[in-house]
PAVEXPA-337125 format. One line per 10 residues: number of its first residue (from 1); their letters; for each residue x, y, z of C-alpha. Coordinates in Angstrom, 2 decimals, padded with zeros to 5 digits. Layout:
NUM> A> X/Y/Z | ...
This chain:
1> MSRARVSLPP> -000.16/-000.08/-000.45 | 000.94/003.54/-001.11 | 001.30/006.83/001.66 | -000.90/009.31/000.83 | -001.16/010.22/-003.21 | -003.39/010.58/-005.53 | -002.14/009.11/-008.35 | 000.34/005.97/-009.50 | 004.01/006.59/-009.60 | 005.39/007.78/-013.27
11> LGRGLAVLAA> 005.40/005.32/-015.28 | 008.68/005.47/-016.79 | 010.06/004.69/-013.68 | 008.41/001.01/-013.33 | 009.55/000.36/-016.75 | 012.99/000.89/-016.53 | 013.21/-001.61/-013.74 | 011.80/-003.90/-016.12 | 013.93/-003.25/-018.75 | 017.02/-003.72/-016.94
21> TAAVIGPAAV> 015.91/-007.02/-015.95 | 014.94/-008.28/-019.33 | 018.84/-007.91/-020.38 | 019.06/-010.78/-019.29 | 016.47/-012.91/-021.39 | 018.03/-015.52/-022.47 | 017.73/-016.40/-026.44 | 016.86/-020.40/-025.59 | 013.76/-019.51/-023.31 | 012.27/-016.58/-025.53
31> SAQAAAPTPD> 012.68/-014.55/-028.57 | 010.91/-010.78/-029.75 | 011.69/-010.89/-033.07 | 012.74/-008.37/-034.91 | 010.84/-008.71/-038.12 | 007.32/-007.73/-036.13 | 003.84/-008.36/-037.82 | 003.58/-004.58/-037.57 | 005.04/-001.82/-037.07 | 004.05/-001.23/-033.77
41> SKAVTFQGHR> 004.26/-004.94/-032.27 | 006.35/-007.48/-031.87 | 006.29/-011.52/-031.52 | 007.13/-013.41/-028.23 | 007.28/-017.05/-028.29 | 007.74/-019.29/-025.54 | 007.16/-023.13/-025.68 | 005.62/-022.96/-029.69 | 003.10/-020.38/-028.64 | 003.61/-017.08/-030.52
51> FEVPAGWDVV> 002.95/-014.00/-029.01 | 001.77/-010.84/-030.78 | 001.92/-007.57/-027.66 | 003.04/-003.98/-028.50 | 006.24/-003.56/-029.04 | 006.60/-000.94/-026.02 | 006.14/-004.14/-023.75 | 009.13/-005.64/-021.65 | 009.40/-009.00/-021.99 | 010.82/-010.53/-018.37
61> DLGADPTACV> 012.75/-014.15/-018.32 | 011.38/-015.48/-015.00 | 013.97/-018.02/-015.46 | 017.11/-015.96/-015.88 | 015.88/-014.23/-012.55 | 013.22/-015.92/-010.40 | 013.37/-012.83/-007.82 | 011.76/-010.61/-010.61 | 008.62/-009.30/-009.25 | 005.48/-009.89/-011.62
71> RFDRHAVYLG> 003.95/-006.64/-011.34 | 000.84/-006.33/-013.26 | 000.89/-002.66/-012.74 | 003.15/-002.64/-016.02 | 003.18/-003.22/-019.58 | 004.94/-006.35/-019.61 | 005.15/-010.30/-020.55 | 006.68/-012.48/-018.11 | 007.91/-015.92/-019.07 | 007.84/-018.94/-016.79
81> TPGSQQACPS> 007.19/-019.79/-013.51 | 007.34/-016.87/-010.69 | 009.78/-017.24/-007.74 | 008.85/-018.09/-004.40 | 010.91/-015.14/-003.68 | 009.68/-012.33/-005.56 | 011.43/-008.67/-004.73 | 008.52/-006.57/-005.14 | 008.98/-002.89/-004.51 | 006.33/-002.60/-001.12
91> RLVGRTEALL> 004.72/000.49/-002.69 | 002.25/-000.97/-005.75 | -001.16/-000.27/-006.87 | -002.81/-000.40/-009.69 | -003.22/-002.86/-012.96 | -003.15/-002.26/-016.36 | -002.65/-004.78/-019.93 | 000.21/-007.54/-018.51 | 000.96/-011.26/-019.73 | 002.36/-013.92/-017.38
101> VEPDTSGEAA> 002.67/-016.88/-019.36 | 003.86/-020.19/-017.13 | 004.36/-023.90/-018.52 | 001.81/-026.17/-017.49 | 002.45/-029.84/-017.18 | -000.94/-030.92/-016.87 | -001.29/-032.31/-020.60 | -004.61/-030.24/-021.19 | -005.05/-027.90/-023.77 | -006.69/-025.23/-021.26
111> PGGTTVSEAD> -006.94/-027.33/-017.73 | -010.06/-025.65/-016.09 | -011.12/-023.45/-019.03 | -011.10/-020.07/-019.46 | -011.99/-017.80/-016.83 | -013.14/-014.24/-016.85 | -013.15/-012.07/-013.67 | -014.32/-008.40/-014.02 | -013.84/-007.98/-010.40 | -009.99/-009.43/-011.19
121> REIVGGAQGI> -009.70/-007.77/-014.30 | -007.96/-010.60/-015.59 | -008.68/-013.83/-017.88 | -006.56/-016.78/-017.39 | -006.64/-019.60/-019.75 | -003.90/-022.00/-021.38 | -002.96/-023.76/-024.30 | -001.30/-026.87/-024.38 | 002.04/-026.93/-022.36 | 001.15/-022.99/-020.99
131> RVTATYAEDQ> -001.34/-021.28/-018.68 | -001.16/-017.66/-019.44 | -003.49/-014.71/-016.57 | -003.77/-011.54/-018.40 | -005.13/-008.78/-016.99 | -006.18/-005.29/-017.72 | -007.29/-001.88/-016.73 | -010.03/-000.99/-019.41 | -008.77/-002.36/-022.30 | -010.09/-005.61/-022.22
141> ALVRKILTSA> -009.95/-006.08/-026.20 | -005.94/-005.75/-026.35 | -005.53/-008.48/-024.30 | -007.92/-010.93/-026.13 | -006.43/-010.12/-029.45 | -003.09/-010.67/-027.86 | -004.12/-014.21/-026.33 | -005.80/-015.21/-029.23 | -002.83/-014.36/-031.27 | -001.18/-017.34/-029.33
151> GIPTSAPKTR> -004.87/-019.56/-030.12 | -005.64/-019.73/-026.36 | -009.37/-019.39/-026.48 | -011.54/-016.96/-025.20 | -014.85/-017.32/-027.21 | -017.86/-017.85/-024.82 | -015.48/-018.02/-021.85 | -016.60/-019.25/-018.46 | -017.52/-016.20/-015.97 | -015.85/-017.20/-012.65
161> ARASAAPAAQ> -018.75/-017.21/-010.40 | -019.49/-014.83/-007.42 | -021.43/-016.00/-004.48 | -024.11/-013.19/-003.73 | -024.46/-012.77/000.09 | -024.78/-016.14/002.05 | -028.42/-016.80/003.23 | -028.11/-016.05/006.92 | -028.58/-019.53/009.53 | -032.19/-020.00/011.55
171> PEASASATAA> -032.20/-018.58/014.95 | -032.18/-022.50/015.61 | -029.20/-023.69/013.82 | -026.89/-020.67/013.95 | -023.59/-020.71/012.29 | -020.27/-022.34/014.38 | -018.98/-020.03/016.24 | -016.00/-021.95/016.57 | -015.31/-021.23/013.36 | -015.89/-017.74/013.31
181> TSSAALTNYT> -014.36/-017.46/016.71 | -011.09/-019.46/014.44 | -011.20/-016.95/011.35 | -011.82/-013.75/013.71 | -008.47/-014.48/016.25 | -006.54/-015.06/013.09 | -007.15/-011.20/012.66 | -006.95/-009.92/015.79 | -003.71/-008.86/017.56 | -001.77/-006.02/018.89
191> GKGFDACAAP> 001.95/-005.10/018.18 | 004.26/-004.52/014.72 | 003.54/-006.05/011.51 | 004.17/-006.05/007.81 | 002.45/-005.48/004.48 | 004.49/-006.71/001.37 | 003.44/-006.43/-002.13 | 003.60/-010.31/-002.74 | 002.90/-012.89/-000.20 | 005.98/-013.87/000.74
201> DSATMDAWKA> 007.57/-017.94/000.62 | 007.05/-019.88/004.18 | 011.28/-020.19/004.75 | 010.90/-015.96/004.33 | 008.20/-016.08/007.11 | 009.71/-019.05/009.48 | 013.11/-016.82/009.58 | 010.98/-013.79/010.43 | 008.81/-015.09/012.73 | 011.97/-016.92/014.54
211> HSPYDAVGIY> 013.66/-013.34/014.23 | 011.91/-010.29/013.08 | 009.90/-007.95/015.48 | 006.68/-008.31/013.36 | 003.89/-011.27/013.92 | 001.27/-009.89/012.34 | 001.13/-010.17/008.21 | -000.28/-008.31/005.58 | -001.52/-010.28/002.47 | -003.40/-008.75/-000.78
221> IGGRNRACAQ> -006.30/-011.01/-001.57 | -007.54/-009.77/-004.35 | -009.15/-006.52/-006.66 | -008.53/-005.11/-009.69 | -005.78/-002.59/-008.76 | -003.92/-005.40/-007.01 | -000.62/-005.33/-008.53 | 001.37/-008.33/-007.32 | 001.53/-011.80/-008.96 | 000.41/-014.42/-005.68
231> KNLTASWVQQ> 002.03/-017.19/-006.30 | 002.68/-018.09/-002.89 | -001.00/-017.23/-001.47 | -003.09/-020.39/-000.69 | -004.98/-021.55/001.63 | -002.28/-024.17/002.46 | -000.16/-021.06/003.48 | -002.14/-019.37/005.47 | -003.15/-022.66/007.17 | 000.50/-023.07/007.93
241> QASAGWRFMP> 001.12/-019.40/009.05 | -001.41/-019.20/011.34 | -000.01/-022.30/012.91 | 003.14/-020.88/013.20 | 001.28/-018.13/015.17 | 001.21/-015.50/012.70 | -002.17/-012.89/012.80 | -003.17/-011.61/009.39 | -004.44/-008.06/007.86 | -006.51/-009.68/004.38
251> IYVGAQASQI> -006.51/-006.26/002.06 | -008.76/-006.04/-000.99 | -007.25/-003.90/-003.51 | -010.26/-002.73/-005.46 | -012.08/000.39/-007.46 | -009.91/003.44/-006.66 | -012.03/006.70/-006.08 | -011.76/007.70/-009.68 | -012.42/004.94/-010.56 | -016.01/004.47/-008.80
261> TSPAAEGRSA> -018.71/005.09/-010.91 | -022.16/003.16/-008.88 | -021.02/003.17/-005.32 | -023.40/001.38/-003.57 | -023.28/-001.64/-006.35 | -019.61/-001.31/-007.01 | -019.22/-001.02/-003.03 | -021.75/-004.55/-002.51 | -019.69/-006.51/-005.28 | -016.33/-005.60/-003.88
271> ADDAANQAAS> -017.64/-006.78/-000.43 | -018.92/-010.10/-001.98 | -015.93/-010.92/-004.03 | -013.06/-009.75/-000.76 | -015.65/-012.61/001.36 | -015.22/-014.94/-001.20 | -011.43/-014.70/-001.59 | -010.77/-014.59/001.99 | -012.95/-017.63/002.15 | -011.37/-019.14/-000.50
281> LGLGPGALLY> -008.19/-018.86/001.58 | -009.82/-020.64/005.03 | -010.58/-017.34/006.51 | -014.14/-017.97/007.16 | -016.96/-015.34/008.84 | -015.39/-013.45/011.75 | -012.27/-012.29/009.95 | -011.83/-008.45/009.65 | -011.11/-007.88/005.45 | -009.63/-004.36/004.69
291> YDMEAYNKTY> -010.53/-002.17/001.93 | -007.66/-000.52/000.41 | -008.26/003.06/-000.44 | -005.49/004.97/-001.78 | -005.22/008.87/-001.37 | -008.05/010.70/-003.09 | -009.10/014.09/-004.06 | -011.80/015.83/-001.77 | -014.16/016.13/-004.91 | -014.55/012.01/-005.15
301> SGNVLAFLSA> -015.29/012.18/-001.05 | -019.19/011.92/-001.98 | -018.85/008.86/-003.63 | -015.99/007.31/-001.60 | -018.23/007.17/001.22 | -021.02/006.15/-000.26 | -018.75/003.08/-001.78 | -017.38/002.33/001.71 | -020.23/002.17/003.12 | -021.57/-000.32/001.29
311> WTEQLHARGY> -018.95/-002.42/002.00 | -019.17/-002.48/005.28 | -022.75/-003.14/005.11 | -022.12/-006.29/002.91 | -019.66/-007.77/004.61 | -021.42/-007.35/008.24 | -024.15/-009.04/005.66 | -022.05/-011.66/004.78 | -020.70/-012.44/008.39 | -017.16/-010.38/008.11
321> NSAVYSSSSS> -015.75/-007.79/010.01 | -014.69/-004.70/007.30 | -011.70/-002.33/007.95 | -010.72/000.54/005.57 | -007.57/001.10/005.18 | -006.52/004.73/003.46 | -004.41/008.55/004.08 | -005.17/009.71/007.04 | -005.24/012.79/005.39 | -007.61/011.36/002.78
331> GIADLAAHAS> -009.79/008.66/003.33 | -009.62/008.22/007.42 | -009.82/012.05/007.95 | -013.38/011.38/005.19 | -014.60/008.70/007.89 | -013.91/010.78/010.87 | -015.83/013.63/009.35 | -018.74/011.96/008.15 | -019.37/009.15/011.34 | -023.02/010.04/011.73
341> SHTMPDVVFS> -024.31/009.97/008.56 | -022.51/007.06/006.82 | -021.78/003.46/007.58 | -018.37/003.37/009.35 | -016.09/000.13/009.37 | -015.42/-001.51/012.57 | -010.92/-001.13/012.03 | -009.33/002.38/010.70 | -005.87/001.52/008.88 | -004.24/005.05/008.83
351> ANWNGVADTN> -001.64/005.49/006.54 | 000.69/008.31/008.61 | 004.68/007.51/007.88 | 005.51/009.53/011.71 | 007.84/006.75/012.12 | 006.27/005.82/015.92 | 004.75/002.54/016.39 | 001.44/002.88/018.09 | -002.23/003.83/016.77 | -002.81/007.64/018.78
361> DPALPAWANH> -003.90/009.80/016.17 | -006.04/012.63/017.42 | -007.90/013.50/014.50 | -009.40/010.04/015.24 | -012.26/010.14/017.81 | -013.44/007.24/017.75 | -012.13/003.64/016.65 | -010.37/003.64/020.11 | -011.59/-000.14/021.07 | -009.23/-001.56/019.64
371> QRVHQYSGNV> -009.84/-000.78/016.13 | -007.38/000.66/014.67 | -003.97/-000.10/012.65 | -001.31/002.41/012.21 | 001.04/002.26/008.89 | 004.07/004.26/010.21 | 006.77/003.58/007.75 | 007.19/002.02/004.25 | 008.90/001.30/001.30 | 012.07/-000.13/003.53
381> TETWGGKQIQ> 013.84/-003.40/003.33 | 014.46/-005.13/006.01 | 016.62/-008.33/006.51 | 015.99/-010.94/009.35 | 017.23/-014.53/009.66 | 018.96/-014.22/006.00 | 015.61/-013.49/004.12 | 015.35/-009.89/002.47 | 011.96/-008.16/002.06 | 010.55/-004.45/000.97
391> IDRDYMDVAL> 007.92/-003.86/002.97 | 005.41/-001.09/004.60 | 005.63/-001.27/009.13 | 002.10/-001.59/010.72 | 001.21/-001.34/014.13 | -001.94/-003.08/014.87 | -004.58/-003.20/017.78 | -007.43/-005.03/016.74 | -009.44/-006.59/019.30 | -012.81/-007.50/017.64
401> NGTRKPTNAG> -015.50/-010.23/018.99 | -016.02/-011.95/016.06 | -018.51/-011.64/013.72 | -020.48/-008.16/013.81 | -024.15/-008.58/012.53 | -026.95/-005.68/012.16 | -029.43/-005.46/014.35 | -032.94/-006.87/013.20 | -036.85/-006.46/013.69 | -038.70/-008.78/015.48
411> VYRSDEAKFY> -042.30/-008.87/017.97 | -043.85/-010.60/020.78 | -047.53/-011.85/020.73 | -048.27/-012.06/024.29 | -051.26/-014.03/024.63 | -049.94/-016.38/022.15 | -046.29/-016.56/024.30 | -044.32/-016.75/021.36 | -041.31/-014.72/019.83 | -041.09/-013.66/016.41
421> VADRSGGLYG> -038.58/-012.35/014.41 | -037.67/-010.72/010.50 | -034.61/-010.93/008.08 | -032.79/-007.75/006.44 | -035.65/-007.43/004.80 | -038.79/-007.26/007.32 | -039.87/-011.40/006.12 | -040.34/-013.77/008.58 | -037.00/-014.98/009.41 | -037.97/-017.47/012.63
431> WSGFGVPGDK> -040.49/-018.17/015.57 | -040.77/-019.91/019.01 | -042.65/-020.10/021.77 | -040.99/-019.31/025.06 | -042.76/-018.26/028.65 | -046.50/-018.09/029.64 | -048.80/-015.06/028.32 | -048.69/-012.06/030.57 | -044.58/-012.15/030.50 | -042.20/-009.25/029.39
441> PLTGDWNADG> -039.58/-010.37/026.47 | -036.31/-010.05/025.98 | -033.93/-010.99/023.92 | -029.92/-011.08/024.34 | -026.56/-012.65/024.10 | -026.39/-014.80/027.24 | -023.68/-017.31/026.42 | -021.15/-014.80/024.61 | -021.76/-017.13/021.09 | -022.68/-013.89/019.23
451> QDTFGVYRPG> -026.22/-014.54/018.45 | -029.12/-012.89/020.57 | -031.73/-015.32/021.60 | -034.60/-015.10/023.61 | -035.53/-014.51/027.40 | -038.61/-013.43/029.84 | -039.04/-011.33/032.77 | -042.02/-012.19/035.36 | -043.41/-009.36/036.76 | -045.47/-012.00/039.04
461> DSTFHLSNDN> -042.53/-013.28/041.09 | -039.17/-010.98/039.60 | -037.83/-013.48/038.01 | -035.99/-013.57/034.66 | -036.30/-017.01/032.57 | -033.78/-016.94/029.75 | -032.55/-019.05/026.87 | -029.83/-019.94/025.07 | -031.57/-022.13/022.33 | -035.05/-020.54/022.16
471> GTTAISVMYG> -036.76/-023.31/023.72 | -035.28/-024.46/027.07 | -034.52/-022.31/030.13 | -031.11/-021.66/030.91 | -031.03/-019.06/033.89 | -033.87/-018.69/035.79 | -033.25/-015.64/038.59 | -034.92/-013.39/040.97 | -033.96/-010.15/040.36 | -035.53/-006.67/041.45
481> SPGDVPLVGD> -038.84/-005.74/042.73 | -042.63/-005.76/041.89 | -042.71/-002.76/039.79 | -039.23/-002.51/038.27 | -039.12/-002.74/033.67 | -036.76/-005.27/033.06 | -033.04/-004.50/031.34 | -030.29/-006.07/029.17 | -026.93/-005.55/028.41 | -023.53/-006.18/028.38
491> WDGNGTDTIG> -022.71/-003.41/031.16 | -018.95/-004.45/031.19 | -017.59/-006.13/027.94 | -016.47/-008.94/028.11 | -019.66/-010.37/025.30 | -022.07/-011.82/027.40 | -025.70/-009.81/027.98 | -026.30/-009.62/031.78 | -029.43/-008.41/033.53 | -030.68/-005.26/035.23
501> VYHPADQTFY> -033.52/-003.49/036.28 | -034.81/000.29/036.39 | -037.22/001.32/039.78 | -039.57/003.91/038.06 | -040.15/005.28/041.46 | -036.64/006.60/041.75 | -035.21/006.73/037.70 | -032.59/004.02/039.16 | -031.18/001.75/036.59 | -029.72/-001.71/039.18
511> LSNDNRVAAY> -027.13/-003.36/037.16 | -025.40/-006.63/037.35 | -022.45/-008.65/035.82 | -023.33/-012.12/037.46 | -027.09/-011.77/037.43 | -027.01/-011.74/041.13 | -025.72/-008.56/043.13 | -025.60/-005.17/041.46 | -022.55/-004.02/039.89 | -023.64/-000.81/038.84
521> SVRMGVEGDT> -026.59/001.86/040.43 | -026.96/005.13/037.64 | -030.01/007.95/038.47 | -031.23/009.32/035.29 | -034.04/010.86/033.93 | -037.42/011.96/035.08 | -041.12/010.65/036.05 | -042.79/009.63/033.40 | -039.72/008.34/031.32 | -038.37/005.43/029.52
531> PMTGDWNGDG> -035.70/003.60/029.97 | -033.12/002.48/027.01 | -029.90/000.49/027.67 | -027.50/000.54/024.73 | -023.50/000.53/023.32 | -024.33/003.86/022.60 | -020.52/004.69/021.63 | -018.87/001.52/020.35 | -016.77/001.15/022.75 | -018.04/-002.54/023.63
541> KDTVGVYRGS> -019.93/-001.63/026.95 | -023.56/-000.64/027.00 | -024.74/002.22/029.30 | -027.57/003.84/030.36 | -030.56/005.94/028.55 | -034.01/006.93/029.14 | -036.78/008.34/025.72 | -039.07/011.02/027.00 | -042.29/010.71/025.55 | -043.32/014.47/025.52
551> DQTFYLTDSQ> -040.71/015.75/023.22 | -039.76/012.44/021.42 | -036.56/012.81/022.36 | -033.45/009.98/023.90 | -030.90/011.54/026.28 | -028.41/008.74/026.60 | -024.79/008.54/028.84 | -021.82/006.74/028.00 | -020.86/006.53/031.78 | -021.67/003.79/034.20
561> TSAPVNHQVK> -021.27/005.78/036.66 | -023.02/009.44/036.55 | -025.74/010.26/033.97 | -024.12/012.75/032.02 | -025.90/013.53/028.49 | -023.63/012.45/026.42 | -026.07/012.18/023.40 | -029.39/013.60/022.94 | -031.80/012.51/019.71 | -035.47/013.77/018.68
571> FGNPGDTPIK> -036.70/011.35/016.59 | -040.56/009.71/016.02 | -043.54/011.02/016.57 | -045.89/011.39/019.93 | -047.07/007.85/020.67 | -044.26/006.01/019.50 | -042.65/003.16/021.08 | -038.59/003.99/021.42 | -036.55/000.96/020.28 | -032.87/000.50/020.17
581> GDWNGDGTDK> -030.23/-001.34/017.80 | -027.10/-001.08/015.71 | -029.09/-001.26/012.20 | -026.17/-001.10/010.07 | -023.62/-003.22/011.80 | -021.19/-001.02/012.86 | -020.82/-001.30/016.75 | -022.69/001.24/018.11 | -026.09/001.36/019.12 | -028.55/003.94/017.72
591> VGVYRDSDFF> -032.00/005.03/018.80 | -035.50/003.28/017.28 | -039.37/003.80/017.15 | -041.81/001.36/016.45 | -045.02/002.60/015.20 | -048.33/000.55/014.55 | -046.16/-002.71/013.40 | -043.21/-000.52/011.31 | -039.72/000.05/012.68 | -037.56/002.87/012.36
601> GAGKDSDQVI> -033.68/002.78/012.83 | -032.31/006.37/013.22 | -028.37/007.21/012.28 | -025.85/007.67/015.10 | -026.68/010.45/016.95 | -029.19/011.80/013.94 | -032.60/011.95/012.70 | -031.49/010.07/009.82 | -033.70/007.21/008.65 | -031.34/004.51/007.99
611> YSVRFGVPGD> -033.48/001.04/008.84 | -036.72/000.63/007.77 | -039.25/-002.53/007.75 | -043.00/-003.61/008.46 | -043.10/-006.68/010.31 | -045.82/-007.53/012.51 | -049.26/-006.90/013.44 | -050.89/-004.29/016.05 | -051.14/-004.96/019.39 | -046.91/-007.03/019.16
621> TPLTGQW> -044.59/-006.02/021.64 | -041.52/-004.32/019.66 | -038.24/-006.16/020.32 | -034.90/-005.85/018.24 | -032.16/-008.12/018.40 | -029.04/-009.95/016.08 | -030.22/-012.93/014.88
């Protein structure tokens, strides 16, 4: 990744490097014939196949120089198998028209067929004895013409499948928490890391693990602007490095600011592709995926923010966490300035080459709960254990609790003692009977598995009954006094929801960390207010608040020991029922209202509606949760 810059380095610099490499080409491996078919083209042959390429393209023999960097941001033809340890500059972004022609010993003319990926700007095909990877920026026709000249099939190509958003699991059959936790753990780390344009080979990774100060590595998993070939980056490589103790920053280098034309659609598409690429490497839901958005002119801010919002929302829908890399003074500054109006990533990766290995940044008011990475130096060459790489230096402070999910709607039908919950679009997601008629419904994550399940509060005996499977009682405890309002929240930030009550007579909240005794006592509001709880600042801990129906205003505090009003939001109409939820999956709870079977969720500290579904029937009790 590069530090704050608007355009790519001049082409001349890169061509000079390739030209020097091309000088070592041997006549037995390849010939660049003087008698070109046209004045502006030349013929290059490899393994008996002849390619007509533009005359100005460099030709690099990887057999003669196995350390040559196969970089797709320069017009070139690379012949042979990429070396296991390419000597690549660390600061490369972008793709243009280029070819990698490798020997293939499968015996098939085109093993696997020809595939075309618009997301990667790449065509992969083959003929007898060779396999070709052709990249392009906008001129796909040119690379198709070159492939055709060598007899590589390009007609009626197969389109590489891009999976759509994975269907959510039913409440009674959630996804494997073990798998999600494992993937999340592989992208959590606090300490020094590095990123290199091409994933190093295992011998280099072993040497650096034993001798370097680094324990995390940035890997470029895909995108139309991923510049370097990734010979080593496979699922087995990821598994091997994970077993050795490495942690990962999976980076996707997609469309840049000036290339975005349909922000929402392109952001979602990039997220789907990134999730697919990550999954193919063994990094499943729960993992944190980074979008590389290089520095850009402020005229592109609107498109970039809309694109990155869609990126985050779609990753959350796929069960992944979202991060964004950009210049501290460009993309990161834009995110910080528009946190209340756009969906924010879970983690920010700031490029600010100040040489300081920490994540302190006074320009970032948020992302303070182990949600930052800092690229503090770049384009440096280091040698550890006898192995040399050019890298960018990073410092990570990332500790996310698995998969982030957006909050969805639900209702409780008291006369039936049944919970009904909705999917993202307001369709029926699932239902379950729990409790008895007259109970008050609750939802929460009682066992820290990342999924909310049901519970009830029985006013007659002040007893909470909580279920981990939406059918049987896992926890049953008496807490509070008659007339109290039951509450739920993760008061200490350990990932498990516990109980609390609000005492209307003196407007006091009593919150328990162990479902037995009160750990916090906070007085807030006035008589007639409705109590609220939520993580209003995204620090991982729930705090309290009140809704005042007389002025349709929410008064919320970030403190657990006192009641300063840190957030004041006017939202809704007289008669609405207050609700709360993380409507966009960014880790921060926002306010909302329920009105005649309609759920309306607001943006952070704003009256802008960002979530709206119709679910249930009049008379239902509204509820929300992360199903």
